[in-house]
C-alpha positions in Angstrom: -32.4 -72.8 147.2 -29.9 -75.2 145.8 -27.2 -76.9 147.8 -24.5 -75.0 146.2 -25.9 -71.7 147.1 -26.2 -72.7 150.7 -22.6 -73.8 150.9 -21.5 -70.6 149.3 -23.5 -68.6 151.8 -21.9 -70.6 154.7 -18.4 -70.1 153.3 -18.9 -66.4 152.9 -16.4 -64.1 154.8 -19.0 -62.7 157.1 -20.2 -66.1 158.2 -16.7 -67.4 158.9 -16.0 -64.4 161.2 -19.1 -65.1 163.2 -18.3 -68.8 163.6 -14.7 -68.0 164.8 -15.9 -65.4 167.2 -18.5 -67.8 168.7 -15.9 -70.5 169.2 -13.4 -68.1 170.8 -16.0 -66.7 173.2 -17.1 -70.2 174.2 -13.5 -71.3 175.1 -12.6 -68.2 177.2 -15.8 -68.3 179.2 -14.8 -71.6 180.8 -13.2 -70.8 184.4 -9.7 -72.1 185.0 -10.4 -73.6 188.4 -13.3 -75.7 186.9 -11.1 -77.3 184.4 -8.3 -77.9 187.0 -10.4 -78.5 190.1 -9.3 -82.0 190.8 -5.7 -81.2 190.4 -5.8 -78.2 192.8 -7.7 -80.3 195.3 -5.0 -82.9 195.3 -2.2 -80.4 195.7 -3.8 -78.5 198.6 -4.6 -81.7 200.4 -1.0 -82.9 200.1 0.4 -79.5 201.4 -1.8 -79.5 204.5 -1.0 -83.1 205.3 2.7 -82.4 204.9 2.6 -79.3 207.1 0.6 -81.0 209.8 2.9 -84.0 210.1 6.0 -81.8 210.0 4.6 -79.7 212.8 3.8 -82.7 214.9 7.3 -84.1 214.3 9.0 -80.8 215.4 6.9 -80.6 218.5 7.9 -84.1 219.5 11.6 -83.3 219.0 11.3 -80.0 220.9 9.5 -81.6 223.8 12.1 -84.3 224.1 14.8 -81.6 224.2 13.0 -79.7 226.9 12.4 -82.8 229.0 16.1 -83.7 228.6 17.2 -80.2 229.8 14.9 -80.2 232.8 16.2 -83.6 233.8 19.8 -82.5 233.4 19.2 -79.3 235.5 17.3 -81.3 238.2 20.1 -83.9 238.4 22.8 -81.1 238.6 20.9 -79.4 241.5 20.6 -82.7 243.3 24.3 -83.4 242.8 25.3 -79.9 244.0 23.1 -80.2 247.1 24.1 -83.7 247.8 27.8 -82.8 247.5 27.2 -79.6 249.6 28.5 -77.3 246.9 27.9 -73.5 247.3 27.4 -73.8 251.0 29.3 -71.1 253.0 32.3 -72.8 254.5 34.8 -69.9 254.9 34.5 -66.2 256.1 37.5 -64.1 255.4 37.8 -60.8 257.2 40.4 -58.1 256.3 41.1 -54.5 257.2 40.3 -54.8 260.9 42.7 -53.8 263.6 40.5 -52.8 266.5 37.6 -55.3 266.2 39.0 -58.8 266.2 38.2 -61.3 263.4 36.8 -63.8 266.0 34.2 -61.3 267.2 33.1 -60.4 263.7 32.8 -64.0 262.5 31.0 -65.1 265.7 28.4 -62.4 265.1 27.5 -63.9 261.7 28.1 -67.6 262.4 24.5 -68.4 261.3 25.7 -67.9 257.7 27.9 -71.0 257.9 26.5 -73.9 255.8 23.9 -71.5 254.3 23.6 -71.6 250.5 25.8 -68.7 249.3 23.2 -67.5 246.8 20.8 -66.8 249.6 23.2 -64.5 251.4 22.0 -60.8 251.1 25.2 -58.8 251.1 23.6 -55.3 251.6 21.7 -56.5 254.7 24.9 -58.2 256.0 26.9 -55.0 255.6 24.2 -53.0 257.5 24.2 -55.6 260.3 28.0 -55.3 260.9 28.0 -51.5 260.8 25.1 -51.3 263.2 26.6 -53.8 265.6 30.1 -52.5 265.8 30.6 -48.8 266.4 34.3 -49.0 265.4 33.3 -50.2 261.9 32.8 -47.3 259.5 31.9 -49.2 256.4 31.8 -52.8 255.2 32.1 -54.4 251.7 31.0 -58.1 251.4 31.9 -60.1 248.3 30.8 -63.6 247.4 33.7 -65.8 246.3 32.3 -68.9 244.7 31.9 -71.7 245.5 31.9 -71.3 249.3 33.6 -68.2 250.6 32.5 -64.8 251.9 35.1 -62.0 251.8 34.4 -59.2 254.2 36.5 -56.0 253.9 36.4 -53.7 256.9 37.0 -49.9 257.0 37.4 -49.0 260.7 37.0 -45.7 262.5 40.4 -44.8 264.0 40.4 -42.7 267.3 42.6 -39.6 266.9 41.8 -37.5 269.9 39.9 -37.1 273.2 37.1 -34.5 273.2 37.3 -33.3 276.8 34.4 -31.4 278.4 34.0 -30.6 282.0 31.7 -33.6 282.6 33.2 -36.2 280.3 35.9 -37.5 278.0 35.0 -38.8 274.6 37.2 -40.8 272.2 36.5 -39.5 268.7 37.6 -40.2 265.1 38.4 -37.6 262.4 34.7 -37.0 261.7 33.9 -36.2 265.3 32.1 -39.6 265.7 32.0 -40.6 269.4 33.5 -44.1 269.8 33.7 -44.3 273.6 32.8 -42.1 276.5 33.7 -41.7 280.1 30.9 -39.5 281.6 30.1 -38.0 285.0 26.5 -37.2 284.5 26.2 -35.5 287.9 28.5 -32.6 286.9 26.9 -29.4 285.8 28.7 -26.0 285.4 27.3 -23.3 287.7 26.6 -19.8 286.5 29.7 -18.3 288.3 32.0 -20.8 286.7 30.5 -20.2 283.3 31.1 -16.5 283.7 34.7 -17.1 284.5 35.5 -19.3 281.6 33.5 -17.3 279.0 35.8 -15.4 276.7 35.0 -12.6 274.2 34.3 -14.6 271.1 33.6 -11.5 269.0 37.0 -10.1 269.3 38.4 -9.0 265.9 42.0 -8.5 264.9 43.5 -6.1 262.4 45.2 -8.5 260.0 46.5 -5.7 257.8 48.6 -4.1 260.5 52.2 -5.2 260.8 52.8 -6.5 264.3 56.3 -6.1 265.8 58.0 -9.5 265.8 58.8 -9.8 269.6 56.4 -8.5 272.3 56.9 -8.8 276.0 53.6 -7.4 277.4 54.9 -7.3 281.0 57.4 -4.6 280.2 56.2 -1.0 280.0 58.9 0.2 277.6 57.8 -2.4 275.1 54.2 -1.1 275.4 55.5 2.4 274.7 57.4 1.2 271.7 54.1 -0.4 270.5 52.3 2.9 271.0 54.8 4.6 268.8 54.4 2.1 266.0 50.7 1.2 266.1 47.5 3.1 265.9 45.0 3.5 268.8 42.6 0.8 267.5 45.3 -1.8 267.5 46.5 -0.8 271.0 42.9 -1.2 272.2 42.9 -4.7 270.8 46.2 -5.5 272.6 44.6 -4.3 275.8 41.7 -6.6 275.2 44.2 -9.3 274.5 45.7 -8.8 278.0 42.4 -9.2 279.7 41.6 -12.3 277.6 45.0 -13.7 278.4 44.4 -13.3 282.1 41.3 -15.3 281.7 43.2 -17.9 279.7 45.7 -18.4 282.6 42.7 -19.2 284.8 41.4 -21.7 282.2 44.8 -23.3 281.7 45.0 -24.0 285.4 41.4 -25.4 285.3 41.5 -29.0 286.7 39.4 -31.2 284.5 40.3 -34.2 286.6 38.4 -32.7 289.5 35.2 -33.2 287.5 36.1 -36.2 285.4 39.0 -38.6 285.6 40.5 -39.4 282.2 40.8 -43.2 281.7 44.3 -44.6 281.1 43.4 -45.9 277.7 42.6 -42.3 276.6 45.8 -40.8 277.7 47.8 -41.9 274.6 45.6 -39.6 272.4 45.9 -35.7 272.3 43.2 -33.9 274.1 40.9 -31.2 272.7 39.6 -29.4 275.8 36.3 -27.5 275.5 34.8 -25.6 278.4 31.2 -26.8 278.2 29.0 -29.3 280.0 27.5 -31.0 276.9 27.0 -34.8 277.1 27.5 -37.1 274.1 26.7 -40.7 273.7 28.6 -43.3 271.7 27.7 -43.4 268.0 26.7 -39.7 268.2 28.7 -37.1 266.3 29.9 -33.8 267.6 28.5 -30.9 265.5 30.8 -30.6 262.4 30.6 -26.8 262.6 32.3 -27.1 266.0 34.6 -30.0 265.2 35.5 -29.5 261.6 38.3 -26.9 262.1 39.8 -28.7 265.1 39.9 -31.9 263.1 41.8 -30.2 260.3 44.2 -28.6 262.8 44.8 -32.0 264.5 45.5 -33.9 261.3 47.8 -31.3 259.9 49.8 -31.0 263.1 50.2 -34.8 263.2 51.5 -34.9 259.7 54.4 -32.5 260.4 57.5 -33.7 262.1 58.9 -31.6 264.9 55.5 -30.2 265.8 54.5 -32.7 268.5 51.8 -31.5 270.8 49.9 -32.5 273.9 46.6 -30.8 273.8 44.4 -28.2 272.2 42.4 -25.7 274.3 39.4 -24.2 272.7 38.6 -20.6 273.8 36.7 -19.5 270.7 36.8 -19.8 266.9 39.3 -16.9 266.9 41.4 -18.2 269.7 42.7 -21.8 270.0 45.7 -22.7 272.0 48.0 -25.6 271.1 50.2 -26.8 273.9 53.4 -28.3 272.4 55.4 -31.2 273.9 58.1 -28.8 275.1 55.3 -26.8 276.9 55.5 -23.9 274.5 52.2 -22.4 273.4 51.0 -21.7 269.9 47.8 -19.7 269.2 45.7 -20.3 266.1 42.4 -19.0 264.8 40.1 -21.4 262.9 38.4 -18.8 260.8 41.6 -18.3 258.8 43.3 -20.9 256.5 44.7 -23.4 258.9 47.3 -25.0 256.6 49.0 -21.6 255.9 49.2 -21.1 259.7 50.8 -24.5 260.1 53.3 -23.7 257.3 54.2 -20.4 259.0 54.6 -22.2 262.4 56.9 -24.7 260.9 59.1 -22.0 259.4 59.2 -19.8 262.5 59.7 -22.7 264.9 62.7 -23.9 262.8 64.3 -20.5 262.6 64.0 -19.8 266.3 65.4 -23.2 267.1 68.4 -22.8 264.7 69.1 -19.2 265.9 68.8 -20.4 269.6 66.3 -17.7 270.4 64.3 -18.3 273.6 60.6 -18.1 273.4 57.5 -19.3 275.2 54.7 -18.4 272.8 54.0 -18.0 269.1 50.8 -16.2 268.1 49.7 -16.8 264.5 46.5 -14.9 264.5 47.9 -11.7 263.1 49.3 -10.8 259.8 52.8 -11.5 261.1 53.6 -14.0 263.9 54.0 -12.5 267.4 56.7 -14.1 269.5 56.5 -13.8 273.3 59.2 -14.7 275.8 
């Protein structure tokens, strides 16, 4: 074949397409990373090296900062200890009237020169309340740098709970603070029978009782019979029997069994005819003491109602002996404050009207006044 024919064949359209396709396929089949392998290697090596040295540098700087902080803290602690900072130097006691400050501070003098952060306030509060019976509660506060503030809430004696064998100084919760006991005394059966009153005696509160009753006069009794029903008359008769028993109890000499200490005589007495023995830090049963406590506190709040003692016969019969030797009867199973309000009103009216009276009985619907 001639040369011209060969060139023509090569330059034909079909042959040109094949040649172009072959060239394109050859260029695309070469991987990118092979052509740039050296360049990628250099970049990666530089990044790792940079990261490594930067990390090392930051660790060095952080370590230096930590060492500096530790050194500073250690120096500060040494300076504080050397200068005796935060060591307890002062103990301030407030709120105490009965227990002296010297006695309280002497009981915890081991805390002086102790690091204040090592003082356990809850345990200190428990120690003080356990050691001193007159302390009801304690609150301890740390006042930096070197002071302990102790706030005391004391138990205040308000009455003498007087039984046949002992006298007990109590607070408003029936907590026994002090006692004067004759442990050899016991009540015999005969005496118990004499001083036992009918505690199940009920009263008709819905009936209107005549204002003034003198039970020693027969004509007054007849007037009552005309006004009141037979059930209420029966209750009045029971009341007479009970009152005869009360006269015996009112003449009962507690001093014969137990002499009241002089320090107790400035407090009103609650006399209970029993031979129970209580010890300091014990509490009288609240079911027994609760009503008398309320009666005591309300009477002490009212001016003009000064009293000497309370005699407990039963829940439905409590006698309050006033300072002028007049007698007032209460019952604790009724609202006590309303009885006090009624007493204050009646007492005031009788005094203003100059009416003579010896007793006021508040256990009925209307007060009974006895001459």
